[in-house]
The first five atom37 places (N, CA, C, CB, O) and aatype in JSON, in Angstrom:
{
  "aatype": [12, 1, 14, 14, 1, 16, 16, 14, 10, 15, 14, 0, 6, 10, 1, 16, 12, 13, 0, 3, 7, 3, 15, 19, 16, 5, 9, 18, 2, 1, 16, 18, 1, 10, 3, 1, 15, 19, 16, 11, 3, 11, 9, 1, 0, 9, 10, 13, 6, 1, 16, 0, 0],
  "atom_mask": [
    [1, 1, 1, 1, 1],
    [1, 1, 1, 1, 1],
    [1, 1, 1, 1, 1],
    [1, 1, 1, 1, 1],
    [1, 1, 1, 1, 1],
    [1, 1, 1, 1, 1],
    [1, 1, 1, 1, 1],
    [1, 1, 1, 1, 1],
    [1, 1, 1, 1, 1],
    [1, 1, 1, 1, 1],
    [1, 1, 1, 1, 1],
    [1, 1, 1, 1, 1],
    [1, 1, 1, 1, 1],
    [1, 1, 1, 1, 1],
    [1, 1, 1, 1, 1],
    [1, 1, 1, 1, 1],
    [1, 1, 1, 1, 1],
    [1, 1, 1, 1, 1],
    [1, 1, 1, 1, 1],
    [1, 1, 1, 1, 1],
    [1, 1, 1, 0, 1],
    [1, 1, 1, 1, 1],
    [1, 1, 1, 1, 1],
    [1, 1, 1, 1, 1],
    [1, 1, 1, 1, 1],
    [1, 1, 1, 1, 1],
    [1, 1, 1, 1, 1],
    [1, 1, 1, 1, 1],
    [1, 1, 1, 1, 1],
    [1, 1, 1, 1, 1],
    [1, 1, 1, 1, 1],
    [1, 1, 1, 1, 1],
    [1, 1, 1, 1, 1],
    [1, 1, 1, 1, 1],
    [1, 1, 1, 1, 1],
    [1, 1, 1, 1, 1],
    [1, 1, 1, 1, 1],
    [1, 1, 1, 1, 1],
    [1, 1, 1, 1, 1],
    [1, 1, 1, 1, 1],
    [1, 1, 1, 1, 1],
    [1, 1, 1, 1, 1],
    [1, 1, 1, 1, 1],
    [1, 1, 1, 1, 1],
    [1, 1, 1, 1, 1],
    [1, 1, 1, 1, 1],
    [1, 1, 1, 1, 1],
    [1, 1, 1, 1, 1],
    [1, 1, 1, 1, 1],
    [1, 1, 1, 1, 1],
    [1, 1, 1, 1, 1],
    [1, 1, 1, 1, 1],
    [1, 1, 1, 1, 1]
  ],
  "atom_positions": [
    [[-126.47, 11.23, 12.58], [-125.89, 10.48, 13.24], [-126.68, 9.09, 13.56], [-125.53, 11.23, 14.26], [-127.79, 9.25, 14.06]],
    [[-126.32, 7.92, 13.38], [-127.33, 6.65, 13.66], [-127.27, 6.51, 15.21], [-126.82, 5.07, 12.85], [-126.26, 6.76, 15.88]],
    [[-128.48, 6.08, 15.7], [-128.58, 5.71, 17.04], [-127.65, 4.3, 17.35], [-130.18, 5.52, 17.35], [-127.45, 3.39, 16.54]],
    [[-127.24, 4.35, 18.47], [-126.59, 2.98, 19.1], [-127.38, 1.92, 18.85], [-126.39, 2.96, 20.61], [-128.6, 1.96, 19.03]],
    [[-126.79, 0.93, 18.42], [-127.43, -0.3, 18.28], [-127.71, -0.93, 19.51], [-126.71, -1.16, 17.49], [-126.82, -0.84, 20.36]],
    [[-128.88, -1.61, 19.84], [-129.12, -2.27, 21.25], [-129.36, -3.83, 21.14], [-130.45, -1.58, 21.98], [-129.27, -4.67, 22.03]],
    [[-129.71, -4.01, 19.7], [-130.08, -5.69, 19.73], [-128.92, -6.22, 19.48], [-131.18, -6.34, 18.63], [-128.08, -5.53, 18.92]],
    [[-128.61, -7.72, 19.91], [-127.57, -8.46, 19.5], [-127.5, -8.62, 18.0], [-127.64, -9.68, 20.14], [-128.45, -8.46, 17.24]],
    [[-126.19, -8.96, 17.63], [-125.92, -9.37, 16.22], [-126.4, -10.8, 16.01], [-124.39, -9.25, 15.88], [-126.33, -11.65, 16.9]],
    [[-127.0, -11.08, 14.56], [-127.46, -12.07, 14.29], [-126.26, -13.11, 13.81], [-128.49, -11.75, 13.41], [-125.16, -12.74, 13.42]],
    [[-126.67, -14.41, 13.92], [-125.46, -15.54, 13.28], [-125.17, -14.92, 11.98], [-126.01, -17.34, 12.99], [-123.97, -14.82, 11.71]],
    [[-125.86, -14.55, 11.26], [-125.58, -14.29, 9.69], [-125.02, -13.06, 9.63], [-126.84, -14.3, 8.71], [-124.46, -12.88, 8.55]],
    [[-124.96, -12.02, 10.47], [-124.31, -10.88, 10.41], [-122.88, -11.25, 11.17], [-125.21, -9.68, 11.07], [-121.91, -10.55, 10.89]],
    [[-122.72, -12.24, 12.03], [-121.44, -12.69, 12.42], [-120.62, -13.31, 11.35], [-121.59, -13.61, 13.47], [-119.42, -13.08, 11.22]],
    [[-121.37, -14.17, 10.52], [-120.72, -14.67, 9.58], [-120.11, -13.81, 8.47], [-121.47, -15.5, 9.14], [-119.0, -14.0, 7.97]],
    [[-121.03, -12.79, 8.14], [-120.87, -11.97, 7.12], [-119.52, -11.24, 7.49], [-122.11, -11.06, 6.91], [-118.67, -11.06, 6.62]],
    [[-119.35, -10.84, 8.7], [-118.19, -10.2, 9.39], [-116.97, -10.95, 9.13], [-118.4, -10.1, 10.87], [-115.95, -10.38, 8.73]],
    [[-117.03, -12.33, 9.35], [-115.93, -13.28, 9.43], [-115.65, -13.42, 8.07], [-116.22, -14.63, 10.14], [-114.45, -13.42, 7.8]],
    [[-116.51, -13.54, 7.06], [-116.29, -13.68, 5.69], [-115.55, -12.33, 5.05], [-117.7, -13.99, 5.04], [-114.79, -12.41, 4.08]],
    [[-115.84, -11.25, 5.61], [-115.25, -10.02, 5.25], [-113.84, -9.85, 5.75], [-116.07, -8.94, 5.73], [-113.28, -8.79, 5.45]],
    [[-113.25, -10.62, 6.38], [-112.01, -10.7, 6.99], [-111.67, -10.39, 8.43], [0.0, 0.0, 0.0], [-110.52, -10.26, 8.87]],
    [[-112.77, -10.29, 9.1], [-112.56, -9.86, 10.49], [-112.16, -11.13, 11.43], [-113.92, -9.14, 11.03], [-112.46, -12.28, 11.08]],
    [[-111.59, -10.91, 12.41], [-111.22, -12.05, 13.18], [-112.12, -12.47, 14.33], [-109.94, -11.83, 13.7], [-112.82, -11.63, 14.9]],
    [[-112.11, -13.68, 14.67], [-112.87, -13.95, 15.88], [-112.95, -12.83, 16.87], [-112.32, -15.08, 16.54], [-114.02, -12.34, 17.22]],
    [[-111.79, -12.46, 17.29], [-111.68, -11.62, 18.69], [-112.36, -10.38, 18.11], [-109.96, -11.29, 19.39], [-113.35, -9.98, 18.73]],
    [[-111.95, -9.63, 16.92], [-112.95, -8.62, 16.53], [-114.31, -8.68, 16.58], [-112.8, -8.36, 15.44], [-115.04, -7.73, 16.86]],
    [[-114.67, -9.83, 16.3], [-116.28, -10.17, 16.18], [-116.75, -10.23, 17.71], [-116.62, -11.8, 15.32], [-117.72, -9.62, 18.16]],
    [[-115.99, -10.98, 18.34], [-116.28, -11.11, 19.99], [-116.33, -9.86, 20.52], [-115.18, -11.89, 20.85], [-117.33, -9.51, 21.14]],
    [[-115.31, -9.07, 20.36], [-115.29, -7.68, 20.92], [-116.69, -6.87, 20.79], [-114.15, -6.87, 20.17], [-117.36, -6.38, 21.7]],
    [[-116.92, -6.86, 19.51], [-118.15, -6.06, 18.97], [-119.58, -6.71, 19.57], [-118.15, -6.12, 17.21], [-120.55, -6.05, 19.94]],
    [[-119.47, -7.94, 19.58], [-120.75, -8.85, 20.15], [-120.92, -8.67, 21.63], [-120.54, -10.52, 19.91], [-122.02, -8.58, 22.17]],
    [[-119.59, -8.61, 22.36], [-119.61, -8.49, 23.96], [-120.23, -7.18, 24.28], [-118.08, -8.56, 24.67], [-120.93, -7.06, 25.29]],
    [[-119.99, -6.18, 23.46], [-120.51, -4.96, 23.92], [-121.95, -4.76, 23.86], [-119.92, -3.97, 23.25], [-122.54, -3.9, 24.51]],
    [[-122.48, -5.57, 23.07], [-123.87, -5.82, 23.07], [-124.69, -6.62, 23.95], [-124.09, -6.24, 22.06], [-125.79, -6.39, 24.46]],
    [[-123.79, -7.75, 24.03], [-124.38, -8.8, 24.94], [-123.42, -9.54, 25.86], [-125.07, -9.82, 24.12], [-122.71, -10.45, 25.41]],
    [[-123.38, -9.18, 27.1], [-122.31, -9.47, 27.86], [-122.38, -11.19, 28.28], [-122.35, -8.41, 29.14], [-121.55, -11.62, 29.08]],
    [[-123.28, -11.99, 27.76], [-123.14, -13.07, 28.22], [-122.62, -14.14, 27.05], [-124.37, -13.35, 28.88], [-122.7, -15.36, 27.18]],
    [[-122.09, -13.47, 25.94], [-121.6, -14.05, 24.94], [-120.15, -14.77, 25.24], [-121.6, -13.07, 23.92], [-119.46, -14.18, 26.07]],
    [[-119.71, -15.73, 24.77], [-118.19, -16.24, 24.93], [-117.77, -16.3, 23.63], [-117.95, -17.67, 25.66], [-118.51, -16.21, 22.65]],
    [[-116.2, -16.51, 23.63], [-115.53, -16.58, 22.49], [-115.97, -18.03, 21.77], [-113.98, -16.41, 22.81], [-116.14, -18.18, 20.56]],
    [[-116.13, -19.19, 22.9], [-116.56, -20.35, 22.21], [-117.94, -20.39, 21.5], [-116.52, -21.37, 23.15], [-118.15, -21.19, 20.6]],
    [[-118.88, -19.48, 21.93], [-119.93, -19.49, 21.36], [-120.11, -18.76, 19.93], [-120.67, -19.07, 22.26], [-120.92, -19.04, 19.05]],
    [[-119.1, -17.74, 19.94], [-118.62, -17.04, 18.62], [-118.28, -18.18, 17.57], [-117.22, -16.06, 18.9], [-118.93, -18.46, 16.56]],
    [[-117.13, -18.77, 18.04], [-116.73, -19.97, 17.24], [-117.66, -20.86, 16.85], [-115.85, -20.7, 17.85], [-117.77, -21.11, 15.65]],
    [[-118.42, -21.43, 17.74], [-119.38, -22.33, 17.46], [-120.51, -21.8, 16.26], [-120.02, -22.63, 18.84], [-120.95, -22.58, 15.42]],
    [[-120.81, -20.66, 16.31], [-121.42, -19.91, 15.27], [-120.79, -19.96, 13.95], [-121.49, -18.61, 15.64], [-121.38, -20.29, 12.92]],
    [[-119.56, -19.63, 14.02], [-118.89, -19.16, 12.63], [-118.4, -20.42, 12.08], [-117.6, -18.03, 12.76], [-118.25, -20.49, 10.86]],
    [[-118.11, -21.47, 12.84], [-117.48, -22.74, 12.26], [-118.61, -23.8, 12.61], [-115.89, -23.15, 12.97], [-118.13, -24.78, 13.18]],
    [[-119.65, -23.86, 12.47], [-120.95, -24.75, 12.67], [-120.99, -25.47, 11.27], [-122.46, -23.8, 13.01], [-121.27, -26.67, 11.18]],
    [[-120.75, -24.82, 10.37], [-120.92, -25.62, 9.16], [-119.87, -26.19, 8.48], [-121.49, -24.95, 8.3], [-120.08, -26.78, 7.43]],
    [[-118.73, -26.1, 8.96], [-117.2, -26.81, 8.71], [-117.16, -28.08, 9.1], [-116.0, -26.17, 9.46], [-117.58, -28.33, 10.23]],
    [[-116.69, -29.02, 8.37], [-116.42, -30.33, 8.89], [-115.07, -30.33, 9.61], [-116.44, -31.38, 7.77], [-114.04, -29.78, 9.22]],
    [[-115.28, -31.08, 10.84], [-113.95, -31.1, 11.71], [-113.06, -32.21, 11.18], [-114.25, -31.37, 13.34], [-111.96, -32.42, 11.7]]
  ]
}
């Protein structure tokens, strides 16, 4: 069995999850478990920073 993860997810890992079809809420929930200071707005900023508004 793999030990539990204790380090936050990197922006690249977040983008990979999103590209694989995970929703912002799913990614937020996973990230929040590791880092309680993260917000949905921060997740959205990471995921959509490369797209033009």
